[in-house]
Every structure is written in C-alpha cells, then in structure tokens.
N, C-alpha and C positions, 0 to 999 in steps of 0.2 A: 449208209454212206451218201453224203450230199453230193450229187451229181451236177456238173456244170453243162450248160448247153453247148459249149465250145471249148476248145483247148485253151489253156492259159495264154499261150503265144498269140493265138488268134484274137482273143479278147484284148490282150495287151496292145497289139499292133493297132487294132481298131480304135481303142480309146486314145492312144497316144500318137496316132497318125504316122506310124512308121511302117516302112516296107518289112515284109517278113525276113528278108536278108540282113536288115539292120536291127532286129530284134535283140540278139545277144549283145551288142555293143550298147544299144540304147537302155536296156535293163541294167546292164552292168553300171553305166553312169548314173542311173537313177537310184540304184540299190547300194552303192558304196557309201560308207559313212561319210557324211558331208564334210567333216574336218579333214578327211583323208583323200578327197577326191583329186586335188592338184597333184599329190605325191603319188597316189595310185596311177593316174594317167601318165606321169613320167616314168614310173617304174615298168608300167605295161608297155610303154614305147621302147624300152630298153631290154626288158626281159619278160616277154609275153608268158613264159612258163611259170612265172611267180604266181600268176592268178589262174592256173590250170584248174584247181579245185572249184574255184568260183564259176568259171565259164562252163565247166562241165555240169555243175548243178544247174546253172541257168538254162543250159540246153536241155537237161532232163526234165526240169519243171515245165518247159515249153510245151511239151506233148500232153501233159496231165489234163484230166477232165474231172478232178474230184478234189474238194477241199481236204479230205482226210489224207489222201495220197500226197498232196502238196505239202501238207503239215508233216507228214513222215519224212519226206525228202529233206525239208528244212531242218528237222530234228537230226537227221543223219548228217547233214552239213555241219550243224553245230558240233556235234561229237567229233568230226574230223577236225575242226578248228581247235577244240580242246586238246587233241593229241599233237597238234603242230607246235613245233618248238620255235618258229620264227618270231622274234620280238616284234617285227613290224606287223604281223598278223595278229598276235595276241595282245601284247602291251599297248601297241599304238593304233591297233584295230584298222590297219590298212587292208580292208577286205570288204566283201559284200555283207551287209547286214541282214541276217535272217528276219529280224523284226520289221525292217523296211519292206522285205519281200512279202511278208504276211500282211502288212498294211496295204500294199499295192493289190494283193490278191482280194482283200476285203473291198476295195474300191471297185474292182472289176467284176466281183460276184457278190453283192451285198446280200446279207441272209434276209430271207422273206419271212414275215411273221411277227 
C-alpha cells in the first residue's frame, strides 16, 4: 500500500493555498464536472442536501494517507452514483467527478520511480 507523507486534505490545502476550513468547498468547486459547475453552485445554494454524498466523500478522503484507500473511497462513491436515480446526477452529471479527484490526488502525490 502506497503511503502518503501527509493527509490528502493537508496536501491539498498546501498546494492550492486554502485554509483547512475552506478545504471542502474548494475541492468541491475543483472536482465538480466543469460543464455543471454553475448549475451545481446554484443547486447547492438552494438545496445543500443535494450534494450530501459528494461532501461526505470529500470529507472522508481528506483524512486519508494512502492512494489505495483513496481509490477505494472513489470507487465506493462511483457505486453510490450508479444507484442514485437523480437525472441531474446521472444523466447531466451534476456532481463531483471521481476522475477529477483521482487526477488531483496524482498531482498532490506523484508516483516515484
């Protein structure tokens, strides 16, 4: 299991110059599908519970210190999205992108070798 020297949240805040208390909102904005960001922010301002799954997952990955555990959490999130029947989330992809999160993790912790 590939261990990281610090938590995902700590590395994220360091790289993107955000305060720890701003981590979840900052990562949410960075990880939502680009085409959906304006609509996502509008929905979030009116119904924050719509993104409960996304924000819970962002919170959970923040404490992780392993690429393997991070990948497992993203895969679990992917499965939850498949079971979700909301057309906004599935058809229009108004949600956080697991691929974007994986890309961010690779920027924070590039593989050595």
